[in-house]
N, C-alpha and C positions, 0 to 999 in steps of 0.2 A: 280770878283776877291775880293771885296770889303765885298761880302758877308761872303768868307771863310775865311777871316781876321777876322771877327766879330768872326763868330761862331767857330772856328778852335777848341774850347774844348768841345764843344757838339760834332762837327764829331769827335773827339779819342772818345768820352766817347760811341758814338752811336756805331764807328766800334769796341768798345774794346767787348761792349755787343755781337755783332755779333760773334767776333773772338772768346768769351767764348763757344758760343753755335751752333760752326760748327767744325765738328771733324775732329782731324786732318789728314791730307794728302790729304785734296781735296782743288782739285787747286781755289775754291771760298775763303778758309782760306788766302792763299799763295797772290793772287790778295787783298786781305782788305788789308793784310799787308804793304804789295808794295803801295799798295792807298794811305792809310791815311800818313804814312812814307812820301812818293812823296810829299804830299800834304803841309805836316806839312815843311819841308826841304824847299822847295821853299817860303813858307811865314818867316821864322827865318830865322836873318842872324847865317848862320854858324861862321863866324869869328869872334873872339874875340878883343875886342875893344883893342886898340893899349898901352893905358896904365891901363888896366887889365892882358897883357900878360906878362905870367911867363916864364924866360928864361930857358933853362935845361941846367946845372952845371955838371950833371950826366950823361955821353952819355954810360955808361961802361954797357950794358946789351949783355948776348953771345946768339945768336942764331944758328940754325941749319938746312942747306938746307936738301932736300927730299937726297942727293947722300950722303951727312953725310957730307960735308964741313962746320965749323965752320966760322963765321961771326961775328963783336962786332959790335954793333951800333957806336960806336966810328970811326969807318971807315968811317962809311960815314959825319962827323961832318966837316959843312960847307955847307953842299949840302941842299937842300929841300928835305925832307922827309915825304912819307905818309905810316903811320903807318896804317894795320886795322888787328882788334883782332877780327877772328871770328872761329865759327865749323860750321861743316856739321849737326849735330844736333839742330842750333838754326834756325828757321823760319825768325825771320829778315834780321841775316846775309845771308840767302841763297836770300832772295826776294832783297835785297840790292845789291848783288853780280854779277846781269849784269850789271848793271850801274857802278859799280869799273871795271868790263872786258872790256867794251868798252872806257872807260876813260883813259885804260894803256897804246895804242897804240898809242895816241896823245902827252904821257908826258914821255914813258920812257926811254928815252934819256936825260931828261930834268931830271928829278925826282926821287929819290930813290923809289922805290914801296915795300913797306915789307908784305906782308900777313900772318898775324902770325895765324897759325892753332891752335886750342885749342882742336884735336881732334888726333887720332891713323892715322900715316901715310898712311895703306893701305886703308882708310875711304878717305882721302883727295884724292888721288891718283885715287883711282874709281870712285869719284866724280865728281874730274875734268877730266876724261877720258869722262866718260859719257856727259858730256857739251860741251868737245871737247873746254875746258876752259885751256889756257897756261899764268901763273901768275908765278910772284917770291914768292915761298912758303918758310915759313921758319916755325921753332918751338921753345918754348923757352927752352934756356940750363940752365938761369939763370933768377933770379927774375928781372924783367922791374924796370928802374930807376924809383922813387919815384911819380914823376911826370905825368909819363905813364903807371900807373896800375888804374884798373877799375875793379869793382865788376861787370860789364853788359859787357855782349859780346851783338850788336856789338858796337864796340869802336872805333873810327880812329880819328888821330890825324895828323897833318900838320905840321910839324917844318920849320921854314924859316931857311936860311943861319946864320943866327946872334946864333940859338937855342931859340929860342922865340916859344915859343907852338899858334900858330895861329889861329887854331882849335882843336878842343876835342869834339869829336861828340857822343853822344852815344846813339843808338836806330837807324835805319833803314835813309838811307838819299837818294835822288839822285845825286851821286857823279859825273854825267857827262850832268849837270848843268850849263849852261851857270854862276852862279854864281860862281862854283868850278872853272870853265877854268879859269873863271875873277881874283880868289884869285890865281889861279896858276900859270897864266902869269905873274902876278905884283910882285911874289915871283923870281920867273926865273930870269926876267929884274933887280931882285934887287941887 
């Protein structure tokens, strides 16, 4: 593990090179994305240091469920929230989604999960059906609060009960790792 910690930038570089020269759609490419992202998420600390955490003041964000029902992030204020921005056409999103799908059943009654799809509802429904995944999907109806905006996907946020952004991770990660379970367990108990 020390070798990986010392050489992680080189591992990323070579992974990127292989990724660039591997044709899209090959299982090798998806495996490479998953491997590189999971290695880096295991050696980097996902949690933002307490003195660097910013408090979300604006919770006003309209989202729509697949059935057409609208909800507002404001409804979940005071709860632990995990927001994952993703799309079916995004290889890193697809690579990390299985770990989120595995995490969801363990915390669905304790944490609000918002899987915000940047895609057409028909594509998302077909993708989820094909994989037999049952997760709460939402679509943007208004702009996200400034602190929750990102130009990249996947981007995942974990917000504590007081509204502090505890995790902001851009890029794929292993969300069903021990590190994430520790973070969520701590936030749920506080």
